[in-house]
C-alpha positions, 0 to 999 in steps of 0.5 A: 500500500502506498504512503500518504503525506502524513502532514495532511493527517495532522490537519483539523478535521475540516477547513473552517468554512467547510465546517460552517457550511456543514452546520448551516446545512444541518440546521436548515435541513431541520428548519426548512422555513428558516430565513437564514442570512449569511454573513460568514464567508467573504463572498460578494453578492453584487454583479461584476462591473459592466465594464468587465462584462463588456470586455469578457463578451468581446473576448468570447466573440474573439474565441469564435474566430480563427484569426482572434482565437486564443489557446494557451496564454503566457503562464505569468499573464498577458502583458496587457493586464500586467501593464495595466496593473503596473500603471495602477501601482504608479498612482501610489508611487510604486514602480514595477516592471511588467515581469515582476507581476504574475497573474493567477486564478486568485490570491488564495492560490498564490498565498498557498502555493508560494511555499513551493519555492521555500525550504521546508526548514524555513521558520514561519511567523504569522498573526493570530488570529489569521487567515487559515490558508497561511497556516494550513498550507504550511502544515501541509508542507511540514513547516508547522510541526504538530497541532497542540491542544491550545490550537497552535502549531508547535513550529509556528511563531505567533504574533497576537493581534488583539484589542490588548495591542490595538491589533498591531502585531509585535515583531517575532520574539525569535528568529524567523524566515517568513512573515505573513501579514494581511492588512487590511486584516482578515479577519479583524478588519483592522489596519497598519499605518505606514510607520507601523508597517515600516517596523516590519520592513526594517526588521526584515532588513535587519534579520534577512526575513521575507514578508509575504504581504496579503493586500487582497482588501486594499481597495477598501482603504478609506484612511490616508495613512494606511498603505495600499501596498507594502511597496509604498515603503521603498525599502520593501522591494528587496524583502517582500512579496505582495498578493492582490485579488480582484475578488473583493473589489470587482466581484471576481470571487467566482470568476477567479483572478488575482496576481502576485508581485515579486520584485527582482530585488527579492533574493534568497540562498540555495543549499550551496550558498548561491544567491537566487532571485525569487522572481525566477523561481516563481516563474519556473514554478508557475510555468510547470504547475499552472497553465495561466488564467483564461484569456477571457477572464484577463480581458475582464480584469483589465477593464477594472483599470479603465475610467469606467471600470474604476468608477464601477468598482468604486461603487461596489466597494462603497456599497459594501462599506455602507453595509459595514457601517450599518453593521458597526453602528448597529452592533455598537448600539447593541452594546458590543465591542466592535473593531474593523469595518472602516478600511475593510469589509469585515467587522470583528465583535466581542461575544457577549457574556463570555460565550465562546466563539462557537457558542455565539455562532450557534446562538446566532444561527439558531435564534437569529438565523444569522450565519457568522464566522467564529473567531476561534476558527482563525486561531486561539487569539480569536476565541471570544470573537465573531466575524461579520462580513459586509459583502452581502446585500443591503436588504439582508444586512439591515434585516440581520441587524434588525434581528439584534 
């Protein structure tokens, strides 16, 4: 009999959002008349921008003719989209070469797959609570060690993000190689200022660590001193990789498109001490394991950067931020301690009466017919919190808050 990768056997029984889906399905089966409002998973609900739809329709028509048909495209993405992305970064004072940008089927894939180019001996640091993909993919690769009774992994270094430290993580307390940061943050919805983020960039320079920066929610930033990209800090070019997504800003959750930025300046060492560009390693990985994002999808994505597309994306983001305001104000009025929802689509709320995250999740599901996400599912420091997503409809958002 063949052997399996034992690291998979160390993982919890199911992925967080799969467990939520199972609980909701079981409840609805027993209560078919219940009007359940979903405010858990961060899936969008509004249609794609009209500019994106038009470009995708044109691309479909191109596929109907021999002269304009597209088969395999470049694994790193078509230049028309990568150039548009590069031009967009310039608006925030960031200069990127086209070949430093890699288009993919979403930032979730890239955040998980990036581990392919790193040694399994790399020490990993991440915030707590944290997006589960960072943890689980490193566990699958064998970097996480063993899952301990307290919910932490034995070989990971945790940087708590809690109300006690104003949701600003402290630097790792021991030497690390890779640091995962997500800001605006999932799940707490909180942010770092440029000066706070520069602390991590300076640390990376001092120690030789690499920052893996997830900027999937940058379009939701409303405050001036919050960086949209880690590369707004010039020194980050040689110590950071950035992940971006079209899912939350332009509604591509089902259409699937994102990208990763790896400057040529980012380098590491091979086993023999040779210096290697991570850009070249990622290109090699993508060319081997990925056939590229579909042409039709990339045509839709490039429309995000047109004047019409930008205006339509802004309308989508403002709509969801309007939902976030409704949730924040309603929960505050109801007496909850509330965080986030200003620069991101998530609201992080303290559970009442010392209830655990899952206890309050079950209460909201069964008594209020509202689906949320239990904070402990994002890590031990999330215990006692619940996450609300503002990516639903305005009508459902208002109704859910009325039920409170």
